[in-house]
C-alpha positions, 0 to 999 in steps of 0.5 A: 635852735641849731640848723640841721645839715645833711651831707651825702658822701659825708664820711670820707674825703671832701665830704668828711671835711664838709661835715666836720666844718659844718659841725664846727660852725654850729650845725647839727650834722648828719653824714650819709655814705654808701658802702665803706662801713669801716671808714664811716664808723671811724669818722663817727668815732672821731667826729661825733657826727651821726652816720647813715647808710643809703644809696643816693642813686635810689629815690626810695632809699633817699626818701627813707634815709632823709625821713630817718635823719629828720626824725633824729635831728629835725628838718633839714635846713642845709643839704650838701649833695657831695656823693660821687663816683668815677668809672673812667674809660674812653667813651668808645669803650664805655659800657652802659653800666659805667654810664648809668652808674655815674649819671645816676649817682653823680646827677640823679642823686641831686633829684633823689635827695633835693626832692625829699627836702625842698617842700619843707624848705619852701614851707619854712621859707629857708633852705640851702642846697649846695652841690659839689660838681667838678672842674671837669664838669666845666672843661671836660676831661679825657676818659670822663664823658660820663663824669663830666656830663653828670657834673655839668648837669649838676650846674644846670640843675643848680641854675634852674632850681635857684630861679624857682626858689629865689623868692622863698628864702632858699638858695641853690649853689654849686661848687666846682673843686679842682684837684683836691688832696683826697684818696681819689687823687692820691691814687694817681701815680706820684710822678703823674701828679708832679709832672702832669697835674700840678704844673697845670695849677697856677698856685702850684699845689693840690687843694685841701678838702678843708678849702672846699669845706670853708666854701660850703660853710660860707654858702650855707650861712644865713647871711649868704642869702643874696648868693644863689644860682652861682658856680663857685670855682675852687681850683687854684686858678686852673680853669675859669668858666 
């Protein structure tokens, strides 16, 4: 039986690459998304991967969404917490809405999603929880107090949950991408990328979404069972925690 993998934010950017790579590796994949119906339908048509729409910042929406995925595909063996948003501004100008939206989506979602699947994983003595944090959760970033706090929280979540479930065949790991060639990074002006961003990356280029996806496939594998509580940095040498 193919293992079932669920990828949040799985229809665009890094998430889409993860979903496709897991499917290519033999998993039955479900991809969730929040709002972009056109992108999700195109992804579904191109990849053949079923898509599901819900808000990962809502516990009840996650409960209903996971229930539907498991009814359609079977129990979730691999959960990839990838969904994330940015609402960047200097902290002294940050609104409560900007804080709450990013914390609830980028950190709260790890509770909302993982809580739905952890008991089943424990009962079956197998599970993989892989969360996508960020280089900025490790080193901080100007204008991203909310984002950096949430992404740092993802790392702490991973370390503690890994300890609780290490004896039960469940691994919990986190990946911290650096600057990856996605829509979010492409929105940065080209001259800023070339003058300010890429010179800080020792390999002298942006990462590709597929490079993050390969790391997820590696950690999701049955034979990666001795790796848990780990933070995997995939950032071209830009930062080492």
